[in-house]
C-alpha positions as CSV (number, residue, x, y, z in Angstrom):
1,M,17.6,29.0,-11.4
2,P,15.7,25.8,-12.4
3,T,12.8,24.6,-10.3
4,T,13.7,21.7,-8.1
5,V,11.1,19.1,-7.4
6,P,11.2,16.6,-4.5
7,F,9.6,13.2,-5.0
8,F,7.2,14.0,-2.2
9,A,6.5,16.6,0.5
10,P,4.0,16.1,3.3
11,D,1.0,18.4,3.4
12,I,1.2,19.8,7.0
13,T,-0.8,22.8,8.1
14,E,-0.6,25.0,11.2
15,S,-3.8,23.2,12.4
16,D,-1.9,19.9,12.3
17,I,1.0,21.3,14.3
18,T,-1.4,22.9,16.8
19,A,-3.2,19.5,17.3
20,C,0.1,17.8,18.1
21,A,1.2,20.6,20.4
22,E,-2.1,20.2,22.3
23,V,-1.4,16.5,22.9
24,L,2.2,17.4,24.1
25,R,0.7,19.9,26.6
26,S,-1.9,17.4,27.8
27,G,0.6,15.1,29.4
28,W,-0.9,12.0,27.8
29,L,1.4,11.1,24.9
30,T,1.0,7.4,24.2
31,T,-2.1,5.4,23.2
32,G,-5.1,7.2,24.7
33,P,-8.2,9.2,23.8
34,C,-6.8,10.6,20.5
35,V,-6.1,7.1,19.2
36,R,-9.7,6.0,20.1
37,E,-11.1,9.1,18.4
38,F,-8.9,8.5,15.3
39,E,-10.0,4.8,15.1
40,K,-13.7,5.8,15.3
41,A,-13.3,8.6,12.7
42,F,-11.3,6.4,10.3
43,A,-13.8,3.5,10.5
44,S,-16.6,6.0,9.6
45,A,-14.6,7.5,6.7
46,V,-14.0,4.1,5.0
47,G,-17.3,2.5,5.9
48,A,-15.7,-0.1,8.2
49,R,-17.2,-1.6,11.4
50,H,-14.0,-1.8,13.4
51,A,-10.6,-0.1,13.2
52,V,-7.3,-0.8,15.1
53,A,-4.6,1.9,14.9
54,V,-1.0,0.7,14.9
55,N,2.4,2.1,14.2
56,S,2.8,1.0,10.6
57,C,1.0,-0.8,7.8
58,T,3.5,-3.6,8.2
59,A,2.3,-4.0,11.8
60,A,-1.3,-4.0,10.6
61,L,-0.6,-6.7,8.0
62,H,1.3,-8.8,10.6
63,L,-1.5,-8.5,13.1
64,A,-4.1,-9.5,10.4
65,L,-2.2,-12.7,9.5
66,E,-1.8,-13.6,13.2
67,A,-5.5,-13.1,13.8
68,L,-6.4,-15.2,10.8
69,G,-4.2,-18.0,12.1
70,L,-1.4,-18.3,9.5
71,R,0.9,-21.2,10.3
72,P,4.4,-22.4,9.2
73,D,4.6,-23.9,5.7
74,Q,1.3,-22.6,4.6
75,G,1.2,-20.7,1.3
76,V,-0.2,-17.2,0.7
77,L,-0.7,-15.7,-2.8
78,V,1.2,-12.4,-2.8
79,P,1.7,-10.1,-5.8
80,T,5.3,-9.8,-6.9
81,M,4.7,-6.1,-7.7
82,T,4.6,-4.8,-4.2
83,F,6.8,-3.4,-1.4
84,A,8.8,-5.7,0.9
85,A,6.2,-5.6,3.7
86,T,3.5,-7.5,1.9
87,A,5.6,-10.7,1.6
88,E,7.9,-10.3,4.6
89,V,5.0,-10.5,7.1
90,V,4.2,-14.0,5.6
91,R,7.7,-15.0,6.4
92,Y,7.4,-13.9,10.0
93,F,5.2,-17.0,10.5
94,G,7.5,-19.4,8.6
95,A,4.9,-19.4,5.8
96,V,5.6,-19.2,2.1
97,P,4.9,-16.2,-0.1
98,L,3.6,-17.6,-3.5
99,L,4.6,-14.7,-5.8
100,V,2.0,-13.9,-8.4
101,D,2.5,-12.0,-11.7
102,C,0.8,-8.7,-12.5
103,D,-1.6,-7.3,-15.0
104,P,0.8,-5.7,-17.6
105,V,-1.3,-2.5,-17.8
106,T,-2.3,-1.7,-14.2
107,G,0.6,-3.5,-12.4
108,N,-2.0,-5.0,-10.0
109,L,-2.2,-8.7,-9.2
110,S,-3.5,-10.8,-12.1
111,L,-6.2,-13.2,-10.9
112,D,-5.4,-15.5,-13.9
113,A,-1.8,-15.7,-12.7
114,A,-3.0,-16.3,-9.2
115,A,-5.3,-19.2,-10.3
116,A,-2.4,-20.7,-12.3
117,R,0.0,-20.5,-9.3
118,L,-2.7,-21.9,-6.9
119,A,-3.3,-24.8,-9.3
120,Q,0.4,-25.5,-9.6
121,V,0.9,-25.6,-5.8
122,R,-2.2,-27.6,-5.0
123,A,-1.4,-30.2,-7.7
124,G,2.1,-30.6,-6.3
125,G,3.6,-29.5,-9.6
126,W,5.4,-26.4,-8.4
127,T,6.9,-25.5,-5.0
128,P,9.2,-22.5,-4.5
129,G,12.0,-24.3,-2.8
130,R,10.0,-25.1,0.3
131,R,7.3,-27.5,1.3
132,V,3.8,-25.9,1.2
133,T,1.1,-27.7,3.2
134,D,-1.7,-25.7,1.6
135,V,-2.6,-22.3,0.3
136,V,-4.7,-20.4,2.7
137,G,-4.9,-16.7,1.7
138,I,-4.4,-14.0,-0.9
139,M,-3.1,-10.4,-0.3
140,P,-4.1,-8.0,-3.1
141,V,-2.3,-4.7,-3.4
142,H,-3.8,-1.6,-5.1
143,V,-0.7,-0.3,-6.9
144,G,-0.4,3.5,-6.8
145,G,-4.0,3.8,-5.5
146,L,-5.8,2.2,-8.5
147,M,-8.1,-0.4,-6.9
148,L,-8.5,-4.0,-8.2
149,D,-12.1,-5.3,-8.7
150,M,-12.4,-6.5,-5.1
151,G,-15.7,-8.3,-6.0
152,E,-13.7,-10.6,-8.3
153,V,-11.0,-11.0,-5.7
154,R,-13.5,-12.0,-3.0
155,R,-15.2,-14.4,-5.3
156,F,-11.9,-15.9,-6.2
157,A,-11.0,-16.3,-2.6
158,S,-14.4,-17.8,-1.7
159,R,-14.1,-20.4,-4.6
160,H,-10.7,-21.5,-3.4
161,G,-11.2,-21.4,0.4
162,L,-8.9,-18.4,1.0
163,W,-9.0,-15.5,3.4
164,T,-8.3,-12.0,2.0
165,V,-6.0,-9.4,3.5
166,E,-6.0,-6.2,1.5
167,D,-2.8,-4.2,1.4
168,A,-4.3,-0.7,0.9
169,A,-1.1,1.2,1.7
170,H,-1.7,3.3,-1.4
171,A,-5.5,3.4,-1.5
172,L,-6.8,6.1,0.8
173,P,-9.2,7.4,-0.1
174,A,-10.1,5.1,-3.0
175,A,-13.2,3.3,-4.3
176,W,-14.3,0.9,-7.0
177,R,-17.5,-0.2,-8.7
178,P,-18.1,-3.1,-11.1
179,G,-19.7,-0.9,-13.7
180,P,-21.2,2.6,-14.3
181,D,-24.6,1.7,-13.0
182,A,-23.3,0.0,-9.8
183,P,-22.9,1.8,-6.4
184,W,-19.4,2.8,-5.3
185,Q,-17.7,0.7,-2.6
186,R,-14.9,2.4,-0.6
187,C,-11.6,0.6,0.0
188,G,-12.1,-0.9,3.4
189,E,-15.9,-1.1,3.2
190,D,-16.0,-4.8,3.7
191,T,-13.7,-5.3,0.7
192,A,-11.6,-7.9,2.5
193,D,-11.4,-9.9,5.8
194,V,-8.9,-7.2,6.9
195,T,-7.8,-4.1,5.1
196,C,-4.5,-2.4,6.1
197,Y,-3.5,1.2,5.5
198,S,-0.2,3.1,5.7
199,F,0.2,6.7,7.1
200,Y,3.9,6.9,6.3
201,A,5.3,10.3,5.5
202,N,4.7,10.1,1.7
203,K,1.2,8.6,1.8
204,T,-2.1,10.5,1.0
205,I,-2.5,11.2,4.7
206,T,0.3,10.9,7.2
207,T,1.0,10.4,10.9
208,G,4.8,10.3,10.2
209,E,4.8,6.6,10.9
210,G,1.5,4.8,11.4
211,G,-1.1,2.4,10.1
212,M,-4.6,1.1,10.5
213,A,-6.3,-2.3,10.2
214,V,-10.1,-2.3,9.5
215,T,-12.5,-5.3,9.5
216,A,-16.1,-6.2,9.7
217,S,-15.3,-9.0,12.2
218,A,-15.4,-8.1,15.9
219,A,-13.4,-11.2,16.7
220,L,-10.6,-10.3,14.3
221,A,-10.5,-6.7,15.6
222,E,-10.4,-7.8,19.2
223,R,-7.5,-10.2,18.5
224,M,-5.5,-7.6,16.6
225,R,-6.0,-5.0,19.3
226,L,-5.0,-7.5,22.0
227,M,-1.8,-8.5,20.1
228,S,-0.9,-4.9,19.2
229,L,0.2,-4.3,22.9
230,H,2.1,-7.3,24.2
231,G,-1.0,-9.5,24.3
232,L,-2.1,-7.7,27.5
233,S,-5.7,-7.9,28.8
234,H,-7.8,-4.9,28.0
235,D,-7.4,-3.7,31.6
236,A,-3.9,-2.7,30.6
237,W,-5.1,0.0,28.3
238,N,-6.6,2.0,31.1
239,R,-4.2,1.2,34.0
240,Y,-2.7,4.7,34.1
241,T,-6.0,6.5,34.1
242,G,-8.2,7.4,37.1
243,H,-10.7,4.8,35.8
244,G,-8.3,1.8,35.4
245,S,-6.7,-0.8,37.6
246,W,-3.0,-1.4,38.2
247,D,-3.6,-5.1,37.4
248,Y,-3.6,-6.8,34.0
249,R,-3.1,-10.2,32.5
250,I,-0.8,-11.4,29.7
251,V,-3.2,-13.4,27.4
252,A,-0.7,-14.1,24.5
253,P,2.8,-13.3,23.5
254,G,2.0,-10.1,21.5
255,F,3.9,-7.2,19.9
256,K,4.6,-3.5,20.5
257,Y,2.6,-2.0,17.7
258,N,0.4,0.6,19.3
259,L,0.0,4.1,17.9
260,T,0.7,7.2,20.0
261,D,-1.8,10.0,20.7
262,I,0.7,12.5,19.1
263,A,0.5,10.6,15.8
264,A,-3.3,10.1,16.1
265,A,-3.8,13.9,16.7
266,L,-2.1,14.5,13.4
267,G,-4.0,11.7,11.7
268,L,-7.4,13.1,12.7
269,R,-6.6,16.5,11.1
270,Q,-5.2,14.8,8.0
271,L,-8.2,12.5,7.7
272,A,-10.5,15.5,7.7
273,R,-8.6,16.8,4.6
274,A,-8.1,13.4,2.9
275,E,-10.6,13.9,0.1
276,A,-9.4,17.5,-0.6
277,M,-5.8,16.2,-0.8
278,R,-6.8,13.3,-3.0
279,Q,-8.5,15.8,-5.4
280,A,-5.3,17.9,-5.5
281,R,-3.4,14.8,-6.5
282,A,-6.0,14.0,-9.1
283,R,-5.6,17.5,-10.6
284,I,-1.8,16.9,-10.9
285,A,-2.4,13.5,-12.5
286,A,-4.8,15.1,-15.0
287,H,-2.2,17.8,-15.8
288,Y,0.4,15.1,-16.5
289,H,-2.0,13.2,-18.7
290,Q,-2.9,16.3,-20.6
291,E,0.7,17.5,-21.1
292,L,2.3,14.1,-21.8
293,A,-0.4,12.4,-23.8
294,G,1.0,11.3,-27.2
295,E,4.7,11.8,-26.1
296,A,6.6,9.2,-28.1
297,G,8.5,6.6,-26.0
298,I,6.4,6.6,-22.9
299,S,3.0,5.3,-21.8
300,L,1.0,6.8,-19.0
301,P,-0.9,5.1,-16.1
302,P,-4.5,4.0,-17.0
303,V,-7.6,6.0,-15.9
304,D,-10.7,4.0,-15.2
305,P,-14.1,5.7,-14.8
306,D,-15.1,2.9,-12.4
307,R,-12.4,3.8,-10.0
308,V,-11.8,6.6,-7.5
309,H,-8.1,6.7,-7.8
310,A,-6.0,7.8,-4.7
311,W,-3.1,8.8,-7.0
312,H,-0.5,7.9,-4.4
313,L,1.8,7.3,-7.4
314,F,2.0,8.4,-11.0
315,P,4.0,5.7,-12.7
316,I,5.0,6.1,-16.4
317,R,6.6,3.4,-18.5
318,V,9.7,4.3,-20.5
319,E,9.5,2.2,-23.7
320,G,12.1,1.0,-26.1
321,D,14.5,-1.1,-24.0
322,P,13.8,-4.4,-22.4
323,T,16.9,-4.2,-20.2
324,G,16.0,-1.0,-18.2
325,A,19.1,1.0,-19.5
326,R,16.9,3.6,-21.2
327,R,14.7,3.9,-18.1
328,N,17.8,4.4,-16.0
329,A,19.2,7.1,-18.3
330,V,15.8,8.9,-18.3
331,I,15.9,9.0,-14.4
332,E,19.4,10.3,-14.4
333,M,18.5,13.1,-16.8
334,L,15.5,14.0,-14.7
335,R,17.7,14.0,-11.6
336,S,20.2,16.3,-13.3
337,A,17.3,18.6,-14.2
338,G,16.3,18.8,-10.5
339,V,13.3,16.4,-10.7
340,T,13.5,13.5,-8.2
341,C,11.9,10.2,-9.3
342,S,11.6,6.7,-8.0
343,V,10.7,3.2,-9.2
344,H,7.7,1.2,-7.8
345,W,9.0,-1.5,-7.7
346,R,11.6,-4.0,-8.4
347,P,9.3,-7.0,-8.3
348,L,9.9,-9.3,-5.3
349,H,10.9,-12.3,-7.5
350,L,13.9,-10.3,-8.7
351,H,15.3,-9.6,-5.2
352,P,18.1,-11.8,-3.9
353,Y,16.3,-13.0,-0.9
354,Y,13.4,-14.5,-2.8
355,Q,15.6,-15.9,-5.5
356,E,18.1,-17.5,-3.1
357,T,15.5,-18.7,-0.6
358,F,12.8,-19.9,-2.9
359,G,14.4,-20.2,-6.3
360,Y,12.3,-17.6,-8.1
361,E,13.6,-16.6,-11.5
362,P,12.7,-13.7,-13.9
363,D,10.6,-15.9,-16.1
364,D,8.4,-17.0,-13.1
365,C,6.5,-13.6,-13.4
366,P,7.3,-12.4,-16.9
367,A,4.8,-9.5,-17.1
368,A,6.2,-8.0,-13.9
369,T,9.8,-8.5,-15.1
370,A,9.0,-6.7,-18.4
371,L,7.1,-3.9,-16.6
372,F,9.9,-3.3,-14.1
373,H,12.4,-2.3,-16.8
374,G,10.3,0.7,-17.9
375,L,8.8,2.0,-14.6
376,V,9.4,5.5,-13.4
377,S,7.3,7.1,-10.7
378,L,7.0,10.9,-11.2
379,P,6.6,13.3,-8.3
380,I,3.0,13.8,-7.1
381,F,1.9,15.3,-3.9
382,S,-1.0,17.6,-2.9
383,R,1.1,20.8,-2.4
384,M,2.8,20.7,-5.7
385,T,3.1,24.1,-7.4
386,G,2.4,25.0,-11.0
387,P,6.1,25.6,-11.6
388,Q,7.0,22.2,-10.1
389,M,4.5,20.4,-12.3
390,D,5.8,22.3,-15.4
391,A,9.4,21.3,-14.4
392,V,8.4,17.6,-14.3
393,V,6.7,17.8,-17.7
394,A,9.6,19.6,-19.3
395,G,12.1,17.2,-17.7
396,V,10.2,14.1,-19.0
397,R,9.9,15.5,-22.5
398,A,13.5,16.4,-22.7
399,A,14.7,13.1,-21.3
400,V,12.6,10.8,-23.5
401,R,13.5,12.8,-26.6
402,T,17.2,12.7,-25.8
403,V,17.6,9.1,-24.6
404,R,16.9,7.1,-27.7
405,P,15.3,3.6,-27.8
406,V,17.8,0.7,-27.8
407,Q,18.0,-1.4,-30.9
408,V,17.6,-5.1,-30.0
């Protein structure tokens, strides 16, 4: 029987299960001491001063934009190569996502494209179907766990008067340096005004559902914490303990974004193994590179000696067809062979909502449009077995050798 390979499988140990069971037995299930311990440990792990645990990366991004004061009709530079959450949180405020093209090799946001989009908007020569009063921020995304040069991003933001919110949903643990003689800087180590992480089930560490926002600013952290639980005064966090008061104050109309102690207990154990699990993913990526290097008809993701790659994704590019038909056929062959794949992502400017609401067209972000038609994300997760890795390699080889390039 052929080996079947899921796209991902969470790395859960008996210790993880025991930690969650201990919280269940404790009688304190919602936000409490485990959440505080998780925040402290996470801040230490990424080199941040403040950490606020929430129930998703989407919540973290939303809270970050609220704390930074985003307003209706303001513009935010957002990479088109990203998941829905990065841009949709901008829309929560009635603000406008200014979609930016990607680097054709890494898939990460292109600062050249960002500069061109910014100049267009500020000169009044381009508006995406809506009035934009000004451009106020930029939201870089580290696609697959390969970090951008955040020094360049911060300098770009400073030159143009922008704040920076870093979507690091894929980038834990990850790091960058500007060159081989420079020190490493961890993702979240003052790499942005706010850096936001995801602990969804398929991420490098998981709490099932969950997220974290980290920042060097005590004021931003305080605002995000306040707004994460209905805008209640801090007395409300302790009102059910022996040390708290029954009374509290509503300071602002906040949200219900707090993380539970059950999730935090799992997060603490996962965080302790984060680097070990990243190294396991790195070994799988190295195996794919070794076995698939030189295979005609595909290209592999770049490896940069100045990056500590989280390897949340391993995206290959199927070449030989600008329409995506060959890529689709390769995915179907892999699926038939028992190998589950995905695509990260259909760029936002190719989705109906952004086309119908803002008038985006494929040529607005040509590099991302071209890249999308070849993308295939192969399975990569820390508990992959040797036979599973071999099945992926064999499936890719067979598929790209069978599905011929399209003559155009």
